[in-house]
N, C-alpha and C positions, 0 to 999 in steps of 0.2 A: 469867676475863677480865672486868675491870670497864670498861665504857664510860666514857671520860673526856670531860666536856663543857667544862671550862675548867681552865686551869692557868697558873701564873706561877712564873718562876725567881727566887729570891732567895738570895744568899749561899751558893751551893753546894748548894741543894736545890730541887726542884720541888714546889710545893704545888698540889693538884688536887682537883676535885670530880667525882664520878661516881656511878653507882648500880649495884646488883646485880640489876636486873630488866630487863624488856623495854620499859618506858616510864618517863616522868619521875615517875610517882606511886609508883614502887618505893622501896626503902630507899636513901637517899643516903649516900655515903661521902665523908670528907675524908681525902686521902692525902698522905703525904710520900714523894717518889720520889727515888732516887739518880740523878742526871743522867748518870752514866757507865754504870751497869749497867741503868738503867731498872727496877730492882726496887723494889717497895713496901716501904719500911722502917718505916712506921707508918701505921695506918689507924684512923679513928674512925667508928663507925656513928652517923649522924645521924637515922635513922629515916624513917618515911613522913611526907608532908606538908611536907617541907623545901622552901623556895623554890627554884625552878628557876634555877640559876646560869649566866648567859650568858657572862660574861667577867670577868677579874680583872686588877688592876694594882697595882704597888707604888710608893708615893710615897717616894722616898729623902729628900725634904726633911723629912718628918715621921715616917719609919719606920712608915708605915701602909699596910696592904693594903686595897684597896677591891674591891668586886664589884658588878656590876649583876645583879639577880635579881628574880624576881617570883613571886607565888603561883600564877600560871598561865603559859601560853605566850603570853599576849596583853598583858602589861604588865611593867614593870620599874622598880625604884627603886634608889637607891644605898645600899650597905651597907658597914660596916667588918667585916673578917674577923679573927676571933681565930685567929692562926696556930698556936696550940697545940691548940685544940679543934675549929676549923672552924666554930664558931658564928658566926652573922651578927647584927650589931646595926644596926638601921635608922639611917642617917645623914641621909638626906633623901628625900622623895618627889618624883617628877618626873611631869610630864604628857606628856613626850616618851617614845617607846618606844625607849630606848637598848639596843643589843645589843652594842656594842663600846666599850671604854674603854682609855685609856692615860695614865698620869701623865707630865708633862713636867718639865724642870728649872726651869721658871718658877713652880712651885707650883700650877699649874692642871691639871685633868684634862680631857683631850680625850675627847669622846664622840660616837658616831655613832648617829643615829636612822635606823632602817630605812626603806626605801621605803614610802610610804603610797599607797593608792589615791586618785587625784585625777582631776578632769575634764581630759582632754587636748584636747578639741575637739568638733567636730560632724561628722557624716557628711553625705552629699549630700541626705538627707531631714531635716536639721536635728535629728537625734537625738544625744543626748549620748554621747560616747565616753569611757569611763573606763579607766584603766590605772595602772600603778605609776610614780611619779615617781622621781627620783634620791634617794639617801640624803644626809643633811645632817650636817655637822660642827658641833659645839658645843664650848664651853669651860664647865667648871664650876669656880667658885672655892670651894674647901672652907672658906674662912674666912667669906665673906659668904653662901655657898650660892646665889650668883647664877649663872644659866645664860644664856649668850649664844650666839646663832647666829653662826658664822663664815661659812658659805656652803654652796653646793651642791657635792657631790663630783663630779658628772657621771657617777656610777656607780650602778647599781641593786643593791640587796641586800635580801632579805626573809626570810632565814633566819639561823641562828646563825653568827656570824663572830667573828673575833678581831683585835686590833690591838695594836701596840707602838710605843714611841717609841725611835728610834735616836739615842743621845746623840752619836755621832760625826758624823752628817750633819744632825742636827736635823730629821729627817723622820719622818713617821708611816708605818708599813707595816701594811696592812690586807688581810684575806682575805675579800672579799665573796662571798656565795653567793646566787644568784638563780634563781627558778623562776616563770615567768609564770602557770602554772596547774598543776593536778595532772597533766595529760597532757604538759606541756612538759618538755624536758630541763633538767637543772640546770647552770648555768654557774658556774664558779669562777675566781678569779684572785688574783694578788698585785698590790696597788695601792699605789703610793707617793703620799702626800698631803702637800701643803705646809701646815703648820699655820697659817700666817698668812692663807692665801686659801681653803683647803679644796679646791684643785684636785687632782684625782686623775689619776695616770698609770698606765695598765695595763701592768704589766711582764711579763704572760704568764699562761697558765692554770696552775692548781695541781691536780695529780691528773688523773684521767680522769673527766670528768663527761658 
C-alpha cells in the first residue's frame, strides 16, 4: 500500500505522488491510477530527497500540470509536473506557504496559504496572546508570475489540504485540516470558496476527526 499525498484527475487518468515508507524522507513514487478500478497502472520511483508534494492542479488553458512542493514540511514553491516521469521543474519561488492550489478557467491559479501564527490580542495582564489566524486565498498569474491576495477565507487550516475548481458552479472546493496543537483534536471539513471574495462556507465535516 502506497500512501498518496496528492493527486489530480486529467483525461481519464489519476496522477498521484506518494511514498513507500513511514515518512516523507522515504522513496517517493509518481503513479498513474485507473479511476475505475483504482489500480496503479504505472509507477515511477523518484528516490529519496524528492520535494514534498502538497497539492496538484491541471491548467486546461495551457495543458500544464502544476504542483506546490517544498524541500521540507515548512515551505513550498510552485513547480511544473512532467506527466510522463513525475519529475518537477521549479516554475517560481514563493514567500507564502501555499498548501492548496487549483487552476481556474481564467488562466489564473488559485492558492491557499495555510494559517500562520499571529498576535490575536492581550490578556488581562497585558500579555500577548498568539494563535492561528485564518487561511488566505491568493491568485497566481502564470504569465507575469504575479501573486495577489484575494482575501481571508474565514477558515483555519494548518495541515495538508487539497482544492479544486468546479467549472459548473465557478466555485472552489477545499478540504482544510486544522489542529491547534499536538494534543488538540483534528478538525476537517469541505469548504466552498467564492473565488472573487475568498469567502468560505463550511459544507460539513469530512471523515471522522
